[in-house]
Steps between C-alpha positions, in 0.01 A plus 500: 500500500873530573761276343622269777765300311408202718592259218847649453750230595850642464785576737572846632803714423631437850455124477695501174793669680493804276693744720376851581659782693380839621677803360568701815359426843345771712793525739741535205300779336677799654844349440414442136381859464835627628676309221288630212646745249410653164858487364466150357732347762415139583190299413179642350223522761123442470187487716161337453354797313766470228377155396237430235422173323804410289679831560673719755567873490752643748518854364312634802506304827310618809654360816441590865352846432772585247498500122801373308591523132665181371618403851782255569612344826864482601645149497713301741397708798534325835157627608336268245538122523703336225212258444277799417751628248515153340123500470496847347769403249322179394263462207149498643129533442407824672149513651321810625370476855223762491288488189152443356622187318813289499775690319820314416799552272809289438822698547820338374722769651589629848218691668469598867150487645338720765234421759184316394641351179607139446715290273504136388871423465514116494272368228531131596527385140226727367555739211480845664331663202226238506457539877466875451225452244301280737537753781378780272202301375139590571458159659770554761370841609148360522626205705673740738185709547288189555726309735646789697206728566661610826770666288250740340560866579309819426484608137522144368864462601652170606772456762741240362789358702742208490256262670221591258717438195612162638135389522420572135441192281742385231495215251804272473808635328514276193147594396566870550845505342375329184174694471624784282455755779873567522531640148167679528611663825831605345307660215276689744796617711675632188183667372465685830864611477439626145189688609683656795796603283280680249289653776808641673629630167174686441492640855856632474427651159189684619659610828806644327316674217226650717693562824298260713692428820301204627301249298146482644416170663159497329680474166657164571279347230467821305431327166161393637396868515381722217711805420280743691521300823871442443582870468273587793694256719830661398380826661725693266373804302586447133518737207298396197816406310627296798166325525509407130855361529411304813193355329718351225737339752206383711334321207825337388585356842140425594458273198826318576434456873139396447624220274749388768229508767256304283761231429579472872132463588462226240806308626389531862158366402673205333697437820181512709332244277803272518504520881131408509579183305810414703304514826207309342246762599138432412304729262297620800815593695645681199177692450498611864861615478430698183194662654695604809814623320 
């Protein structure tokens, strides 16, 4: 039996006047592409695929059949509305628009957004870190799948847009702001940044020492692989001495990153449990969510 959430009596994000904007509209897409550069001029730029729960990675950005490395978009160009630039410069909760679950991250710095990616920029008295934790919760993704079945796409993907986000449920601000989710979310955001920093450090180290031009996409979570699978994915012939040296580095970083990942998983589980309580979900509803996650 599916969870129906029929007993859930809370307002929606839209009713609470939490303001959302789309990154780039379809008719603006080509104009935005013409303003992108890899020189670092302007505002950093991201698309839906760069967003994960509690983190964003703009090192590689695919956009309109092109692939950019650390792209930026030129500012104060007459082809882009000033209101759009204000939105891009504002602190915001960035939400991926094409994903298998809701993926949100709070960005307290300027960030331009491409097509199919959204941002909450007026929090209507809510703590943005706490809002982000609710959006990333297992409950919220399950609610989206249950209530918006028409948004289901092939491969388990969900099509999320401004209207969809506005219809998601939210408890009142005082309860959320005093729940402890803000500090927990800050901790999770920082843990993801720490994990990313060490991951990038390892990737650069291995690429430079072993002349690997492009880091394989399958090694995004390389520490989850044993050494044999890791080296196979590198697709780089190694001398025995090189293999021994790499093994030492691999074990050192794998232990460190596995600890980071374990701590993140534990904190995210704590956030999920807190969201269950805040929305007064029944044991049966929680069980169904856990079984479907």
